[in-house]
N, C-alpha and C positions, 0 to 999 in steps of 0.2 A: 418550459420543462414539462415532462410528462411522467405520470404514474398515478394511479388512483390510490396508492397507498403511501404511507408516511416513510420518510427516510430515518425516522427515529428508531431504527433497528441497527444493531451494531454491525457496521461494515467491517471489512477485513482488517484495516489498521486499528479500528476501535476495539475489535475483539482481541487483537494482539496486545494492545496496551492494557486491556482489562486483565489479560492473563499474566502479563509480565510486570505491570506497574507495581511499584513499591511505595511505601509510605516514607515519611521523613523528609528532611530538607536536602535536596540534591546538592546544595552548596555547602554542606557541612564537611565535605572532604571524602564522602563515600564514593562519589563517582570518579571516573578517570578523567584527568584533565592534563592538557599540555599548556605550559605557561602559567603565570600567576594570576591572570585575569586583569581586567581594567585596561587603562591606557587607550590607545587608538587601534588596537588589534581588532580584527573581525573575529568574533567568537561564534563558532559553529557548534550547535548542540545536537544531541541525539537522544531518543528514548531508549529504554533498556530492553530492546530485542534486536536480534542480529542484523536484520535488514536495515533498520534505522541507523545502527552504528556504522555499517558498511557505507551507506549513503553519506553520512557525515564525513567519513574519511575521503570519499570521492570528491565532494564539493570543496572540502578544506584543502586537499592536496592540489586541486586545480587552481585555487586562489594563490597558494604558496608558489606554484610554478610561474605565476605572473609577478612575483616579487611582493605580494601583498602580505602584510604581517597577520598571521592567523593563530588563533588558539582554539582548542576544542574542549567542550564540556560534554562528556559522554555518559550514557547510561542513566539519564534522568528518568523519572517515573512517568506518570500519566500526563496526558494533554492538559489536564486541569492545573498541573504544576508548571510545566514548561511554557505554556502559553503566556502566563502572567510574567514569566521571566523575560520573554521576548518583548512584551509590551513595556516593561520597565527598562529595557535596554541592557540587561545583564547578559542576554544572548542577542547576537546580531542576525544569525541565519539559522533556520531550522528546516531541513528537508522534510516536508510534510506531504500529506495526501489531501487533494483538494476537497473531496467529499467529506473527509474527516473534519477538516476545518469548518466546512459549512454546517455539519451537524453540531459541532461545538458552539457555533454562533447562533444556530437556528434549528433546534431539534425537530421542528415541524416542517422543515424544508422538503420539497419534492425532489426526486432524483431527476437527473438530466444528463445531457452531453457534457463533454469537457468544457466547451465554451459557455454553456448555460450555467454550469456549476461555478466556473471562475467568475462570471459576472455577478452571480448571487453572493459569492464570497466578498468580492470587492465592495459591493453595496453595504456590507455589514461590518467590515473591518473597522476598527478605530483608526483615527487619523495618523497614529504613530506607526501603523503597520501597513505592509503591502505584500502581495504575492507577485512573484516573477512568472516567467513563462513556464507552462507545464511541460514535463517530459511526455513522450509517447508512452513510456512505461507506466503500467498500472498494476497495483496489487489490490484486486477486488474479488468478490465472490464469483464463483462460476459453478455451472453444472457440467461435470466432467464425466466422460465415458472412456472405455478402452478404445484404442484405435480399431480393434477387431469389431467391436460393437458398432462404432461409427460407420465402418465400411459395410458391415452386414445390413444395416438399416438405412444407409444413406443419410446419416446425421451430420449436419454442420452447424445448425442453430437450435436453440432450445425449443422453438416451435415445432421442429421436426420430430420431437418426441411424442407429440400428441396422440399419434395412432399406436404407439408401441409401449408407452410408459405404464399402461395397465398391467403389463406382464413383468414389470421391473420393480426392484426395491431400491429406494434412494437412501444413501447413507449421508448423514450430516450431524453436526452438533445438535443436541436435544432441542435447543431453542429455535432451530430452523423450522421445526414442525409447525410452530404456531405464529412466528413473527411474520408480519405482512409481506416482507420481501423474501420470505421463505416459501414453504409449501402453499400457503394461501395465494401468494402473488403469482406463483407458477400456474396455478389453476385459473386465476382471474385474468392474467395478462396473456398467457400462452395456451390456455386450455389443456394444460399438461397435468394429468392426475396419475400419480404413481400407485402401483398396486400395494406397495408396502413401504414402511419407513423404519430405518434402523439407526438409533442414535449412536454415533461414533465420533471420536475426536482424534486429531493429529495423525500419527502414523497408522493408526488403526483404520482410518479412512482409505489410505492408499493400499494397505494390505487387503482390506475388504474388497476394494475394487479390483485389485489384481487377482485375488483368489476367487472372485465370482460370488462372494457372499452378498454383495450389492452390485447392481448393474449401472448405477450412476452415483456420483458423489459430489458434495459441495466442497470443492477445494479452492484455495486462494490461487490467483492466476500466476503468482511467482513461486509457487511451491516447487522445490527442487526436484520433485518426482517427475516434472515435465521434461527433465533433461534426458530421460530414457527413451522418449519417443513413443512410449506405449500408450499415452493418454492424449485425449483431445478435449480441450475446453470449448464447449459449444458457444457460438456467438450469441450475444444478448442484444439484438437489434432494437428492442423496445426499451432498453435501459432500465430494466427492472432493478438491477443492482447498482445503478448510478455510476458515476465516474470516481475513480480513485487514482488519479494521475499523480506521480511524484511532482511536487510543486514547492519550490523554496518559499518559505514565509520569512520575511525580513523586517527588521526595525529600520525604518527609512533613514534616520539620522546616522545609523551605524554602517550603512552600506552605500558606498558612492557609485558613480556611474561605471567606473572601471570594473569594480567588483561585480556589479549587476551583469555586465556584459559577459564576464567569465562564467558566472553561474548559469546564465541563459545558454551559453555555448555548451556547457555540460549537459543541461537538460535536453537540448536539441538532439544529442547523440544517444541518449539513454532510452533503450527500448525494453519492452517486457521480456523479449527473448534474451537480451543481454543480461538483464537483472536476474532472470532464472539461473543462468549459468554462473553468475557471480555468487548468488545465494547458495548454490550447490557447493561451490568451492569452500565457502565459509562454514555452512551448516553440515555438509556431508563429509567433505574432505578435511575439515578442521584446519584450514589455512587461516593465517592471520588476516583480519579484515583490512588493515592498512596496506598490506602487501598486495592483496587482491585488488584493492582500489588503485594502487599505483600501476599495476599491470594493465588494468582496463584503460586508464588514462593514456598510457603509452600507445596501446592499440588504437585508441580513438584519436591520437594526435593532439592530445590536450595537456601533455606534460611539459 
């Protein structure tokens, strides 16, 4: 694995959890649950942000379609809470992000490819847990420009910005200006130095990019804004931002071979582009996550 900087920087899923995570006991009845818990059912969990809930529905419904008894425990708080519940067997399956798991297990870990990240995770997981095959889909940091800017300057990868970034302002959350995988990493790994920095969050990043207040922005790769076709997430060939593939984390005793095969089949079909479209339906069109999940499984031939 490579990068001269630490992965101890909040990656996309970690930032989402930090923003959305709540306190309290998720098993106190505050979360949404199907079934009463216990028994031999496979219990699929989610954190309390929309993409995680959507993913839990996708994997749970795929298991149900194969006749497997499934329950869901949704809207759990931070990784610090739900990781222990998987380890204890209260949760069987959790759609995770491989880089997020690695950071939880080893805050000093270096970033790397999907395969390198998964190997590092497997080496550090307790014997009770395992990760299954990763989906191609990733929710990770990106440096994004408008399609017009990309075409004007011939931009396809972050390194292509080196000669033009001096005339650009980068929009990103405030912490991106100083964290090693942010502005310092862009300069060290890609030789890309922006002329200005503007701290922006959430929809303001998209609006700033679209309106020209910033010429590049730090967006997550599954941001629904990508459905418009107006934006281009520049490639990160040096893995500055590491891997954040959707990767089921399981309790080994609670998930048998049949269930593992079903989960792996779902992951094999789940791409970043597909997840962008699904996230948009939930977050922008306000469709119900379970219905969106069912539609995608039908389209993928997995229902």
